[in-house]
Structures are given as structure tokens and as C-alpha cells.
N, CA, C, O and CB atoms as a CASP TS submission, in Angstrom:
PFRMAT TS
TARGET T0000
AUTHOR 0000-0000-0000
METHOD Language model
MODEL 1
PARENT N/A
ATOM      1  N   MET     1     113.831  65.529-122.496  1.00  0.00           N
ATOM      2  CA  MET     1     113.542  64.591-121.428  1.00  0.00           C
ATOM      3  C   MET     1     114.065  65.127-120.096  1.00  0.00           C
ATOM      4  O   MET     1     113.377  65.056-119.078  1.00  0.00           O
ATOM      5  CB  MET     1     114.157  63.219-121.736  1.00  0.00           C
ATOM      6  N   MET     2     115.274  65.658-120.111  1.00  0.00           N
ATOM      7  CA  MET     2     115.866  66.184-118.882  1.00  0.00           C
ATOM      8  C   MET     2     115.084  67.399-118.390  1.00  0.00           C
ATOM      9  O   MET     2     114.907  67.590-117.187  1.00  0.00           O
ATOM     10  CB  MET     2     117.343  66.555-119.110  1.00  0.00           C
ATOM     11  N   ARG     3     114.621  68.211-119.329  1.00  0.00           N
ATOM     12  CA  ARG     3     113.850  69.408-118.955  1.00  0.00           C
ATOM     13  C   ARG     3     112.549  68.998-118.256  1.00  0.00           C
ATOM     14  O   ARG     3     112.169  69.598-117.250  1.00  0.00           O
ATOM     15  CB  ARG     3     113.538  70.278-120.211  1.00  0.00           C
ATOM     16  N   ARG     4     111.871  67.985-118.786  1.00  0.00           N
ATOM     17  CA  ARG     4     110.629  67.506-118.161  1.00  0.00           C
ATOM     18  C   ARG     4     110.897  67.001-116.749  1.00  0.00           C
ATOM     19  O   ARG     4     110.110  67.249-115.837  1.00  0.00           O
ATOM     20  CB  ARG     4     109.988  66.387-119.010  1.00  0.00           C
ATOM     21  N   LEU     5     111.996  66.300-116.572  1.00  0.00           N
ATOM     22  CA  LEU     5     112.351  65.780-115.260  1.00  0.00           C
ATOM     23  C   LEU     5     112.602  66.921-114.275  1.00  0.00           C
ATOM     24  O   LEU     5     112.168  66.857-113.125  1.00  0.00           O
ATOM     25  CB  LEU     5     113.587  64.879-115.358  1.00  0.00           C
ATOM     26  N   LEU     6     113.299  67.958-114.722  1.00  0.00           N
ATOM     27  CA  LEU     6     113.567  69.103-113.859  1.00  0.00           C
ATOM     28  C   LEU     6     112.277  69.845-113.496  1.00  0.00           C
ATOM     29  O   LEU     6     112.093  70.258-112.351  1.00  0.00           O
ATOM     30  CB  LEU     6     114.546  70.057-114.541  1.00  0.00           C
ATOM     31  N   VAL     7     111.396  70.009-114.471  1.00  0.00           N
ATOM     32  CA  VAL     7     110.114  70.677-114.211  1.00  0.00           C
ATOM     33  C   VAL     7     109.294  69.864-113.217  1.00  0.00           C
ATOM     34  O   VAL     7     108.697  70.432-112.302  1.00  0.00           O
ATOM     35  CB  VAL     7     109.319  70.878-115.527  1.00  0.00           C
ATOM     36  N   ALA     8     109.257  68.553-113.381  1.00  0.00           N
ATOM     37  CA  ALA     8     108.504  67.691-112.470  1.00  0.00           C
ATOM     38  C   ALA     8     109.096  67.751-111.060  1.00  0.00           C
ATOM     39  O   ALA     8     108.350  67.783-110.082  1.00  0.00           O
ATOM     40  CB  ALA     8     108.496  66.237-112.985  1.00  0.00           C
ATOM     41  N   ALA     9     110.404  67.767-110.946  1.00  0.00           N
ATOM     42  CA  ALA     9     111.048  67.838-109.638  1.00  0.00           C
ATOM     43  C   ALA     9     110.779  69.184-108.966  1.00  0.00           C
ATOM     44  O   ALA     9     110.538  69.239-107.760  1.00  0.00           O
ATOM     45  CB  ALA     9     112.557  67.609-109.776  1.00  0.00           C
ATOM     46  N   ALA    10     110.818  70.256-109.735  1.00  0.00           N
ATOM     47  CA  ALA    10     110.536  71.581-109.186  1.00  0.00           C
ATOM     48  C   ALA    10     109.087  71.676-108.725  1.00  0.00           C
ATOM     49  O   ALA    10     108.803  72.232-107.664  1.00  0.00           O
ATOM     50  CB  ALA    10     110.835  72.670-110.227  1.00  0.00           C
ATOM     51  N   LEU    11     108.179  71.138-109.518  1.00  0.00           N
ATOM     52  CA  LEU    11     106.760  71.147-109.154  1.00  0.00           C
ATOM     53  C   LEU    11     106.527  70.344-107.875  1.00  0.00           C
ATOM     54  O   LEU    11     105.766  70.771-107.006  1.00  0.00           O
ATOM     55  CB  LEU    11     105.902  70.578-110.304  1.00  0.00           C
ATOM     56  N   ALA    12     107.167  69.199-107.757  1.00  0.00           N
ATOM     57  CA  ALA    12     107.022  68.372-106.550  1.00  0.00           C
ATOM     58  C   ALA    12     107.557  69.113-105.328  1.00  0.00           C
ATOM     59  O   ALA    12     106.979  69.024-104.245  1.00  0.00           O
ATOM     60  CB  ALA    12     107.760  67.021-106.720  1.00  0.00           C
ATOM     61  N   ALA    13     108.649  69.837-105.496  1.00  0.00           N
ATOM     62  CA  ALA    13     109.223  70.592-104.376  1.00  0.00           C
ATOM     63  C   ALA    13     108.291  71.713-103.937  1.00  0.00           C
ATOM     64  O   ALA    13     108.118  71.941-102.740  1.00  0.00           O
ATOM     65  CB  ALA    13     110.592  71.171-104.762  1.00  0.00           C
ATOM     66  N   VAL    14     107.693  72.409-104.889  1.00  0.00           N
ATOM     67  CA  VAL    14     106.778  73.503-104.559  1.00  0.00           C
ATOM     68  C   VAL    14     105.537  72.967-103.866  1.00  0.00           C
ATOM     69  O   VAL    14     105.077  73.546-102.883  1.00  0.00           O
ATOM     70  CB  VAL    14     106.385  74.284-105.823  1.00  0.00           C
ATOM     71  N   ILE    15     104.994  71.873-104.365  1.00  0.00           N
ATOM     72  CA  ILE    15     103.812  71.278-103.747  1.00  0.00           C
ATOM     73  C   ILE    15     104.145  70.802-102.337  1.00  0.00           C
ATOM     74  O   ILE    15     103.329  70.938-101.426  1.00  0.00           O
ATOM     75  CB  ILE    15     103.278  70.106-104.600  1.00  0.00           C
ATOM     76  N   GLY    16     105.313  70.258-102.159  1.00  0.00           N
ATOM     77  CA  GLY    16     105.726  69.774-100.846  1.00  0.00           C
ATOM     78  C   GLY    16     105.871  70.889 -99.821  1.00  0.00           C
ATOM     79  O   GLY    16     105.734  70.645 -98.622  1.00  0.00           O
ATOM     80  N   MET    17     106.144  72.102-100.273  1.00  0.00           N
ATOM     81  CA  MET    17     106.275  73.234 -99.363  1.00  0.00           C
ATOM     82  C   MET    17     104.960  73.978 -99.180  1.00  0.00           C
ATOM     83  O   MET    17     104.929  75.012 -98.513  1.00  0.00           O
ATOM     84  CB  MET    17     107.335  74.186 -99.870  1.00  0.00           C
ATOM     85  N   GLY    18     103.876  73.473 -99.758  1.00  0.00           N
ATOM     86  CA  GLY    18     102.593  74.171 -99.729  1.00  0.00           C
ATOM     87  C   GLY    18     102.034  74.406 -98.343  1.00  0.00           C
ATOM     88  O   GLY    18     101.472  75.472 -98.089  1.00  0.00           O
ATOM     89  N   ALA    19     102.164  73.467 -97.452  1.00  0.00           N
ATOM     90  CA  ALA    19     101.643  73.619 -96.095  1.00  0.00           C
ATOM     91  C   ALA    19     102.746  73.284 -95.103  1.00  0.00           C
ATOM     92  O   ALA    19     103.496  72.329 -95.303  1.00  0.00           O
ATOM     93  CB  ALA    19     100.397  72.713 -95.865  1.00  0.00           C
ATOM     94  N   PRO    20     102.846  74.064 -94.039  1.00  0.00           N
ATOM     95  CA  PRO    20     103.863  73.777 -93.039  1.00  0.00           C
ATOM     96  C   PRO    20     103.631  72.410 -92.392  1.00  0.00           C
ATOM     97  O   PRO    20     102.494  71.959 -92.258  1.00  0.00           O
ATOM     98  CB  PRO    20     103.878  74.871 -91.973  1.00  0.00           C
ATOM     99  N   GLU    21     104.703  71.775 -92.002  1.00  0.00           N
ATOM    100  CA  GLU    21     104.586  70.454 -91.375  1.00  0.00           C
ATOM    101  C   GLU    21     103.796  70.577 -90.077  1.00  0.00           C
ATOM    102  O   GLU    21     104.060  71.460 -89.260  1.00  0.00           O
ATOM    103  CB  GLU    21     105.990  69.838 -91.104  1.00  0.00           C
ATOM    104  N   GLY    22     102.834  69.692 -89.895  1.00  0.00           N
ATOM    105  CA  GLY    22     102.031  69.709 -88.683  1.00  0.00           C
ATOM    106  C   GLY    22     100.837  70.649 -88.747  1.00  0.00           C
ATOM    107  O   GLY    22     100.073  70.732 -87.785  1.00  0.00           O
ATOM    108  N   ALA    23     100.657  71.357 -89.853  1.00  0.00           N
ATOM    109  CA  ALA    23      99.523  72.262 -89.977  1.00  0.00           C
ATOM    110  C   ALA    23      98.240  71.455 -90.133  1.00  0.00           C
ATOM    111  O   ALA    23      98.213  70.444 -90.834  1.00  0.00           O
ATOM    112  CB  ALA    23      99.712  73.224 -91.173  1.00  0.00           C
ATOM    113  N   THR    24      97.188  71.909 -89.478  1.00  0.00           N
ATOM    114  CA  THR    24      95.909  71.226 -89.589  1.00  0.00           C
ATOM    115  C   THR    24      95.163  71.717 -90.819  1.00  0.00           C
ATOM    116  O   THR    24      95.492  72.758 -91.387  1.00  0.00           O
ATOM    117  CB  THR    24      95.064  71.442 -88.326  1.00  0.00           C
ATOM    118  N   ALA    25      94.150  70.950 -91.225  1.00  0.00           N
ATOM    119  CA  ALA    25      93.356  71.335 -92.382  1.00  0.00           C
ATOM    120  C   ALA    25      92.671  72.669 -92.140  1.00  0.00           C
ATOM    121  O   ALA    25      92.514  73.459 -93.071  1.00  0.00           O
ATOM    122  CB  ALA    25      92.321  70.260 -92.706  1.00  0.00           C
ATOM    123  N   GLN    26      92.263  72.931 -90.909  1.00  0.00           N
ATOM    124  CA  GLN    26      91.591  74.183 -90.599  1.00  0.00           C
ATOM    125  C   GLN    26      92.539  75.359 -90.755  1.00  0.00           C
ATOM    126  O   GLN    26      92.121  76.421 -91.218  1.00  0.00           O
ATOM    127  CB  GLN    26      91.024  74.148 -89.186  1.00  0.00           C
ATOM    128  N   GLU    27      93.789  75.203 -90.385  1.00  0.00           N
ATOM    129  CA  GLU    27      94.772  76.271 -90.502  1.00  0.00           C
ATOM    130  C   GLU    27      95.111  76.569 -91.957  1.00  0.00           C
ATOM    131  O   GLU    27      95.376  77.720 -92.303  1.00  0.00           O
ATOM    132  CB  GLU    27      96.033  75.908 -89.740  1.00  0.00           C
ATOM    133  N   THR    28      95.108  75.553 -92.810  1.00  0.00           N
ATOM    134  CA  THR    28      95.479  75.747 -94.209  1.00  0.00           C
ATOM    135  C   THR    28      94.291  76.070 -95.096  1.00  0.00           C
ATOM    136  O   THR    28      94.476  76.432 -96.258  1.00  0.00           O
ATOM    137  CB  THR    28      96.169  74.521 -94.728  1.00  0.00           C
ATOM    138  N   GLY    29      93.063  75.948 -94.572  1.00  0.00           N
ATOM    139  CA  GLY    29      91.872  76.214 -95.374  1.00  0.00           C
ATOM    140  C   GLY    29      91.450  75.016 -96.212  1.00  0.00           C
ATOM    141  O   GLY    29      90.545  75.130 -97.039  1.00  0.00           O
ATOM    142  N   LEU    30      92.091  73.873 -96.011  1.00  0.00           N
ATOM    143  CA  LEU    30      91.740  72.670 -96.762  1.00  0.00           C
ATOM    144  C   LEU    30      90.634  71.912 -96.046  1.00  0.00           C
ATOM    145  O   LEU    30      90.405  72.114 -94.853  1.00  0.00           O
ATOM    146  CB  LEU    30      92.972  71.765 -96.954  1.00  0.00           C
ATOM    147  N   ILE    31      89.954  71.048 -96.769  1.00  0.00           N
ATOM    148  CA  ILE    31      88.894  70.225 -96.206  1.00  0.00           C
ATOM    149  C   ILE    31      89.468  68.850 -95.904  1.00  0.00           C
ATOM    150  O   ILE    31      90.192  68.284 -96.724  1.00  0.00           O
ATOM    151  CB  ILE    31      87.675  70.125 -97.174  1.00  0.00           C
ATOM    152  N   GLU    32      89.153  68.315 -94.742  1.00  0.00           N
ATOM    153  CA  GLU    32      89.635  66.994 -94.366  1.00  0.00           C
ATOM    154  C   GLU    32      88.952  65.919 -95.196  1.00  0.00           C
ATOM    155  O   GLU    32      87.801  66.078 -95.603  1.00  0.00           O
ATOM    156  CB  GLU    32      89.403  66.742 -92.876  1.00  0.00           C
ATOM    157  N   VAL    33      89.660  64.830 -95.445  1.00  0.00           N
ATOM    158  CA  VAL    33      89.088  63.705 -96.175  1.00  0.00           C
ATOM    159  C   VAL    33      87.913  63.163 -95.379  1.00  0.00           C
ATOM    160  O   VAL    33      88.029  62.934 -94.175  1.00  0.00           O
ATOM    161  CB  VAL    33      90.149  62.595 -96.430  1.00  0.00           C
ATOM    162  N   GLY    34      86.778  62.954 -96.048  1.00  0.00           N
ATOM    163  CA  GLY    34      85.587  62.426 -95.404  1.00  0.00           C
ATOM    164  C   GLY    34      84.662  63.495 -94.841  1.00  0.00           C
ATOM    165  O   GLY    34      83.549  63.186 -94.417  1.00  0.00           O
ATOM    166  N   ALA    35      85.110  64.763 -94.829  1.00  0.00           N
ATOM    167  CA  ALA    35      84.277  65.852 -94.320  1.00  0.00           C
ATOM    168  C   ALA    35      83.235  66.239 -95.370  1.00  0.00           C
ATOM    169  O   ALA    35      83.415  65.993 -96.563  1.00  0.00           O
ATOM    170  CB  ALA    35      85.149  67.082 -93.937  1.00  0.00           C
ATOM    171  N   ILE    36      82.148  66.845 -94.908  1.00  0.00           N
ATOM    172  CA  ILE    36      81.115  67.313 -95.830  1.00  0.00           C
ATOM    173  C   ILE    36      81.634  68.550 -96.550  1.00  0.00           C
ATOM    174  O   ILE    36      82.131  69.481 -95.917  1.00  0.00           O
ATOM    175  CB  ILE    36      79.781  67.623 -95.078  1.00  0.00           C
ATOM    176  N   ALA    37      81.519  68.558 -97.860  1.00  0.00           N
ATOM    177  CA  ALA    37      82.006  69.678 -98.667  1.00  0.00           C
ATOM    178  C   ALA    37      81.110  70.892 -98.474  1.00  0.00           C
ATOM    179  O   ALA    37      79.897  70.743 -98.330  1.00  0.00           O
ATOM    180  CB  ALA    37      82.071  69.292-100.158  1.00  0.00           C
ATOM    181  N   PRO    38      81.686  72.090 -98.470  1.00  0.00           N
ATOM    182  CA  PRO    38      80.863  73.292 -98.372  1.00  0.00           C
ATOM    183  C   PRO    38      80.060  73.488 -99.657  1.00  0.00           C
ATOM    184  O   PRO    38      80.482  73.059-100.731  1.00  0.00           O
ATOM    185  CB  PRO    38      81.741  74.530 -98.089  1.00  0.00           C
ATOM    186  N   ASP    39      78.908  74.135 -99.541  1.00  0.00           N
ATOM    187  CA  ASP    39      78.063  74.373-100.700  1.00  0.00           C
ATOM    188  C   ASP    39      78.744  75.379-101.634  1.00  0.00           C
ATOM    189  O   ASP    39      79.403  76.314-101.178  1.00  0.00           O
ATOM    190  CB  ASP    39      76.665  74.885-100.263  1.00  0.00           C
ATOM    191  N   PHE    40      78.581  75.179-102.925  1.00  0.00           N
ATOM    192  CA  PHE    40      79.083  76.138-103.905  1.00  0.00           C
ATOM    193  C   PHE    40      78.171  76.130-105.118  1.00  0.00           C
ATOM    194  O   PHE    40      77.337  75.240-105.281  1.00  0.00           O
ATOM    195  CB  PHE    40      80.545  75.812-104.313  1.00  0.00           C
ATOM    196  N   GLU    41      78.339  77.115-105.950  1.00  0.00           N
ATOM    197  CA  GLU    41      77.506  77.292-107.137  1.00  0.00           C
ATOM    198  C   GLU    41      78.418  77.522-108.330  1.00  0.00           C
ATOM    199  O   GLU    41      79.428  78.218-108.225  1.00  0.00           O
ATOM    200  CB  GLU    41      76.504  78.478-106.961  1.00  0.00           C
ATOM    201  N   LEU    42      78.057  76.931-109.468  1.00  0.00           N
ATOM    202  CA  LEU    42      78.860  77.118-110.671  1.00  0.00           C
ATOM    203  C   LEU    42      77.983  76.990-111.909  1.00  0.00           C
ATOM    204  O   LEU    42      76.831  76.565-111.829  1.00  0.00           O
ATOM    205  CB  LEU    42      80.013  76.098-110.720  1.00  0.00           C
ATOM    206  N   THR    43      78.537  77.360-113.036  1.00  0.00           N
ATOM    207  CA  THR    43      77.847  77.217-114.307  1.00  0.00           C
ATOM    208  C   THR    43      78.070  75.799-114.801  1.00  0.00           C
ATOM    209  O   THR    43      79.210  75.362-114.961  1.00  0.00           O
ATOM    210  CB  THR    43      78.345  78.265-115.350  1.00  0.00           C
ATOM    211  N   GLY    44      76.983  75.082-115.043  1.00  0.00           N
ATOM    212  CA  GLY    44      77.088  73.706-115.504  1.00  0.00           C
ATOM    213  C   GLY    44      77.141  73.636-117.017  1.00  0.00           C
ATOM    214  O   GLY    44      76.789  74.586-117.715  1.00  0.00           O
ATOM    215  N   ALA    45      77.584  72.505-117.504  1.00  0.00           N
ATOM    216  CA  ALA    45      77.656  72.282-118.946  1.00  0.00           C
ATOM    217  C   ALA    45      77.405  70.820-119.241  1.00  0.00           C
ATOM    218  O   ALA    45      77.738  69.942-118.445  1.00  0.00           O
ATOM    219  CB  ALA    45      79.023  72.724-119.513  1.00  0.00           C
ATOM    220  N   THR    46      76.815  70.572-120.396  1.00  0.00           N
ATOM    221  CA  THR    46      76.608  69.216-120.884  1.00  0.00           C
ATOM    222  C   THR    46      77.235  69.136-122.260  1.00  0.00           C
ATOM    223  O   THR    46      77.847  70.098-122.724  1.00  0.00           O
ATOM    224  CB  THR    46      75.087  68.832-120.922  1.00  0.00           C
ATOM    225  N   ARG    47      77.089  68.008-122.909  1.00  0.00           N
ATOM    226  CA  ARG    47      77.642  67.883-124.262  1.00  0.00           C
ATOM    227  C   ARG    47      76.911  68.770-125.252  1.00  0.00           C
ATOM    228  O   ARG    47      77.376  68.979-126.373  1.00  0.00           O
ATOM    229  CB  ARG    47      77.580  66.437-124.728  1.00  0.00           C
ATOM    230  N   HIS    48      75.745  69.300-124.827  1.00  0.00           N
ATOM    231  CA  HIS    48      74.966  70.176-125.694  1.00  0.00           C
ATOM    232  C   HIS    48      75.276  71.648-125.477  1.00  0.00           C
ATOM    233  O   HIS    48      74.810  72.492-126.243  1.00  0.00           O
ATOM    234  CB  HIS    48      73.502  69.937-125.477  1.00  0.00           C
ATOM    235  N   GLY    49      76.043  71.969-124.464  1.00  0.00           N
ATOM    236  CA  GLY    49      76.414  73.357-124.210  1.00  0.00           C
ATOM    237  C   GLY    49      76.282  73.741-122.752  1.00  0.00           C
ATOM    238  O   GLY    49      76.081  72.890-121.885  1.00  0.00           O
ATOM    239  N   VAL    50      76.398  75.037-122.491  1.00  0.00           N
ATOM    240  CA  VAL    50      76.350  75.584-121.145  1.00  0.00           C
ATOM    241  C   VAL    50      74.900  75.650-120.674  1.00  0.00           C
ATOM    242  O   VAL    50      74.004  75.991-121.447  1.00  0.00           O
ATOM    243  CB  VAL    50      77.010  76.984-121.095  1.00  0.00           C
ATOM    244  N   LEU    51      74.676  75.322-119.402  1.00  0.00           N
ATOM    245  CA  LEU    51      73.329  75.355-118.830  1.00  0.00           C
ATOM    246  C   LEU    51      72.943  76.793-118.488  1.00  0.00           C
ATOM    247  O   LEU    51      73.791  77.599-118.106  1.00  0.00           O
ATOM    248  CB  LEU    51      73.246  74.456-117.568  1.00  0.00           C
ATOM    249  N   ARG    52      71.672  77.099-118.627  1.00  0.00           N
ATOM    250  CA  ARG    52      71.185  78.454-118.368  1.00  0.00           C
ATOM    251  C   ARG    52      71.217  78.771-116.871  1.00  0.00           C
ATOM    252  O   ARG    52      71.649  79.852-116.473  1.00  0.00           O
ATOM    253  CB  ARG    52      69.757  78.622-118.916  1.00  0.00           C
ATOM    254  N   ASP    53      70.759  77.828-116.044  1.00  0.00           N
ATOM    255  CA  ASP    53      70.707  78.044-114.595  1.00  0.00           C
ATOM    256  C   ASP    53      71.988  77.553-113.932  1.00  0.00           C
ATOM    257  O   ASP    53      72.638  76.625-114.414  1.00  0.00           O
ATOM    258  CB  ASP    53      69.487  77.331-113.985  1.00  0.00           C
ATOM    259  N   LYS    54      72.338  78.193-112.815  1.00  0.00           N
ATOM    260  CA  LYS    54      73.500  77.766-112.043  1.00  0.00           C
ATOM    261  C   LYS    54      73.207  76.421-111.371  1.00  0.00           C
ATOM    262  O   LYS    54      72.052  76.093-111.097  1.00  0.00           O
ATOM    263  CB  LYS    54      73.880  78.838-110.984  1.00  0.00           C
ATOM    264  N   VAL    55      74.246  75.660-111.116  1.00  0.00           N
ATOM    265  CA  VAL    55      74.132  74.373-110.438  1.00  0.00           C
ATOM    266  C   VAL    55      74.745  74.544-109.048  1.00  0.00           C
ATOM    267  O   VAL    55      75.843  75.082-108.904  1.00  0.00           O
ATOM    268  CB  VAL    55      74.846  73.215-111.254  1.00  0.00           C
ATOM    269  N   ARG    56      74.023  74.081-108.034  1.00  0.00           N
ATOM    270  CA  ARG    56      74.507  74.161-106.653  1.00  0.00           C
ATOM    271  C   ARG    56      74.784  72.751-106.141  1.00  0.00           C
ATOM    272  O   ARG    56      74.058  71.809-106.460  1.00  0.00           O
ATOM    273  CB  ARG    56      73.473  74.889-105.733  1.00  0.00           C
ATOM    274  N   LEU    57      75.831  72.620-105.355  1.00  0.00           N
ATOM    275  CA  LEU    57      76.153  71.321-104.780  1.00  0.00           C
ATOM    276  C   LEU    57      75.003  70.832-103.889  1.00  0.00           C
ATOM    277  O   LEU    57      74.716  69.636-103.849  1.00  0.00           O
ATOM    278  CB  LEU    57      77.468  71.400-103.972  1.00  0.00           C
ATOM    279  N   SER    58      74.361  71.735-103.193  1.00  0.00           N
ATOM    280  CA  SER    58      73.278  71.341-102.288  1.00  0.00           C
ATOM    281  C   SER    58      72.081  70.752-103.032  1.00  0.00           C
ATOM    282  O   SER    58      71.260  70.072-102.416  1.00  0.00           O
ATOM    283  CB  SER    58      72.828  72.537-101.468  1.00  0.00           C
ATOM    284  N   ASP    59      71.961  70.993-104.333  1.00  0.00           N
ATOM    285  CA  ASP    59      70.886  70.399-105.128  1.00  0.00           C
ATOM    286  C   ASP    59      71.017  68.879-105.193  1.00  0.00           C
ATOM    287  O   ASP    59      70.041  68.182-105.474  1.00  0.00           O
ATOM    288  CB  ASP    59      70.887  70.986-106.543  1.00  0.00           C
ATOM    289  N   TYR    60      72.203  68.372-104.938  1.00  0.00           N
ATOM    290  CA  TYR    60      72.471  66.937-105.059  1.00  0.00           C
ATOM    291  C   TYR    60      72.753  66.287-103.713  1.00  0.00           C
ATOM    292  O   TYR    60      73.394  65.238-103.652  1.00  0.00           O
ATOM    293  CB  TYR    60      73.643  66.704-105.990  1.00  0.00           C
ATOM    294  N   ARG    61      72.276  66.904-102.626  1.00  0.00           N
ATOM    295  CA  ARG    61      72.513  66.351-101.283  1.00  0.00           C
ATOM    296  C   ARG    61      71.988  64.918-101.213  1.00  0.00           C
ATOM    297  O   ARG    61      70.870  64.641-101.649  1.00  0.00           O
ATOM    298  CB  ARG    61      71.833  67.234-100.190  1.00  0.00           C
ATOM    299  N   GLY    62      72.788  64.022-100.670  1.00  0.00           N
ATOM    300  CA  GLY    62      72.407  62.622-100.537  1.00  0.00           C
ATOM    301  C   GLY    62      72.765  61.773-101.750  1.00  0.00           C
ATOM    302  O   GLY    62      72.579  60.556-101.727  1.00  0.00           O
ATOM    303  N   GLU    63      73.273  62.396-102.807  1.00  0.00           N
ATOM    304  CA  GLU    63      73.666  61.671-104.011  1.00  0.00           C
ATOM    305  C   GLU    63      75.181  61.730-104.175  1.00  0.00           C
ATOM    306  O   GLU    63      75.840  62.604-103.612  1.00  0.00           O
ATOM    307  CB  GLU    63      72.959  62.253-105.261  1.00  0.00           C
ATOM    308  N   THR    64      75.719  60.815-104.934  1.00  0.00           N
ATOM    309  CA  THR    64      77.145  60.833-105.238  1.00  0.00           C
ATOM    310  C   THR    64      77.400  61.876-106.320  1.00  0.00           C
ATOM    311  O   THR    64      76.722  61.890-107.347  1.00  0.00           O
ATOM    312  CB  THR    64      77.644  59.426-105.690  1.00  0.00           C
ATOM    313  N   VAL    65      78.377  62.750-106.088  1.00  0.00           N
ATOM    314  CA  VAL    65      78.701  63.817-107.035  1.00  0.00           C
ATOM    315  C   VAL    65      80.150  63.651-107.472  1.00  0.00           C
ATOM    316  O   VAL    65      81.045  63.507-106.639  1.00  0.00           O
ATOM    317  CB  VAL    65      78.464  65.230-106.403  1.00  0.00           C
ATOM    318  N   VAL    66      80.372  63.671-108.763  1.00  0.00           N
ATOM    319  CA  VAL    66      81.719  63.617-109.321  1.00  0.00           C
ATOM    320  C   VAL    66      81.934  64.890-110.127  1.00  0.00           C
ATOM    321  O   VAL    66      81.166  65.186-111.042  1.00  0.00           O
ATOM    322  CB  VAL    66      81.929  62.334-110.208  1.00  0.00           C
ATOM    323  N   LEU    67      82.970  65.638-109.793  1.00  0.00           N
ATOM    324  CA  LEU    67      83.308  66.839-110.545  1.00  0.00           C
ATOM    325  C   LEU    67      84.398  66.496-111.540  1.00  0.00           C
ATOM    326  O   LEU    67      85.435  65.948-111.169  1.00  0.00           O
ATOM    327  CB  LEU    67      83.758  67.987-109.604  1.00  0.00           C
ATOM    328  N   ALA    68      84.169  66.813-112.787  1.00  0.00           N
ATOM    329  CA  ALA    68      85.160  66.532-113.829  1.00  0.00           C
ATOM    330  C   ALA    68      85.631  67.857-114.420  1.00  0.00           C
ATOM    331  O   ALA    68      84.832  68.611-114.975  1.00  0.00           O
ATOM    332  CB  ALA    68      84.567  65.601-114.944  1.00  0.00           C
ATOM    333  N   PHE    69      86.902  68.134-114.303  1.00  0.00           N
ATOM    334  CA  PHE    69      87.490  69.339-114.865  1.00  0.00           C
ATOM    335  C   PHE    69      88.329  68.940-116.060  1.00  0.00           C
ATOM    336  O   PHE    69      89.085  67.971-115.990  1.00  0.00           O
ATOM    337  CB  PHE    69      88.340  70.105-113.812  1.00  0.00           C
ATOM    338  N   PHE    70      88.211  69.662-117.140  1.00  0.00           N
ATOM    339  CA  PHE    70      89.008  69.350-118.318  1.00  0.00           C
ATOM    340  C   PHE    70      89.272  70.630-119.092  1.00  0.00           C
ATOM    341  O   PHE    70      88.533  71.609-118.983  1.00  0.00           O
ATOM    342  CB  PHE    70      88.299  68.302-119.211  1.00  0.00           C
ATOM    343  N   PHE    71      90.333  70.600-119.870  1.00  0.00           N
ATOM    344  CA  PHE    71      90.670  71.733-120.706  1.00  0.00           C
ATOM    345  C   PHE    71      89.792  71.744-121.942  1.00  0.00           C
ATOM    346  O   PHE    71      89.373  70.693-122.428  1.00  0.00           O
ATOM    347  CB  PHE    71      92.148  71.700-121.094  1.00  0.00           C
ATOM    348  N   ARG    72      89.527  72.894-122.431  1.00  0.00           N
ATOM    349  CA  ARG    72      88.768  73.024-123.671  1.00  0.00           C
ATOM    350  C   ARG    72      89.794  73.061-124.806  1.00  0.00           C
ATOM    351  O   ARG    72      90.427  74.087-125.055  1.00  0.00           O
ATOM    352  CB  ARG    72      87.840  74.321-123.667  1.00  0.00           C
ATOM    353  N   VAL    73      89.940  71.952-125.469  1.00  0.00           N
ATOM    354  CA  VAL    73      90.930  71.832-126.530  1.00  0.00           C
ATOM    355  C   VAL    73      90.248  71.336-127.800  1.00  0.00           C
ATOM    356  O   VAL    73      89.851  70.175-127.894  1.00  0.00           O
ATOM    357  CB  VAL    73      92.078  70.878-126.112  1.00  0.00           C
ATOM    358  N   ARG    74      90.122  72.212-128.752  1.00  0.00           N
ATOM    359  CA  ARG    74      89.553  71.863-130.055  1.00  0.00           C
ATOM    360  C   ARG    74      88.202  71.163-129.936  1.00  0.00           C
ATOM    361  O   ARG    74      87.880  70.296-130.749  1.00  0.00           O
ATOM    362  CB  ARG    74      90.517  70.978-130.816  1.00  0.00           C
ATOM    363  N   THR    75      87.421  71.529-128.942  1.00  0.00           N
ATOM    364  CA  THR    75      86.090  70.963-128.788  1.00  0.00           C
ATOM    365  C   THR    75      85.093  72.088-128.585  1.00  0.00           C
ATOM    366  O   THR    75      85.477  73.238-128.376  1.00  0.00           O
ATOM    367  CB  THR    75      86.040  69.967-127.608  1.00  0.00           C
ATOM    368  N   ARG    76      83.827  71.757-128.647  1.00  0.00           N
ATOM    369  CA  ARG    76      82.804  72.756-128.407  1.00  0.00           C
ATOM    370  C   ARG    76      82.505  72.906-126.925  1.00  0.00           C
ATOM    371  O   ARG    76      81.711  73.767-126.547  1.00  0.00           O
ATOM    372  CB  ARG    76      81.543  72.401-129.157  1.00  0.00           C
ATOM    373  N   GLY    77      83.099  72.117-126.104  1.00  0.00           N
ATOM    374  CA  GLY    77      82.746  72.234-124.698  1.00  0.00           C
ATOM    375  C   GLY    77      83.799  71.812-123.791  1.00  0.00           C
ATOM    376  O   GLY    77      83.622  71.864-122.573  1.00  0.00           O
TER
END
């Protein structure tokens, strides 16, 4: 229990030092909340497997997009 607490505290400290105080999103390379996301391309997957064609964010312009990232643990996908 104590080890988990120390790891969590260390992680919080590292994240807190990630960007200098007063740095703008442009200086850090981050995107501002509410800004339009840049286009990107990735390999898509469904419950049936990996998609043959790449998926681009611009293919869904005007629609709500939710990205779900998960670990592959004892599953087929």
C-alpha cells in the first residue's frame, strides 16, 4: 500500500513538472481545449479484427469522434 502511494506521488510530481508555469499550449505543443484537432491517420480495429484501410480523422468531419485506447490483455483485440 505504501509503495503504491509513493509511486502515485512520484507520478503526480513528474506530471506537474511537465510544462513550465505560464507556458502556452503553442509553446508546449499541446492543443487547447475546444480547438480543432489536427488530422491524423491510424489503423482501425473492430471486435472482428484490424481494418484493412487506414482511418483518418478528417473522414469524420462534422461528427462526434471518441477515441478509446485500451490494453490488449487476454483478448483478440
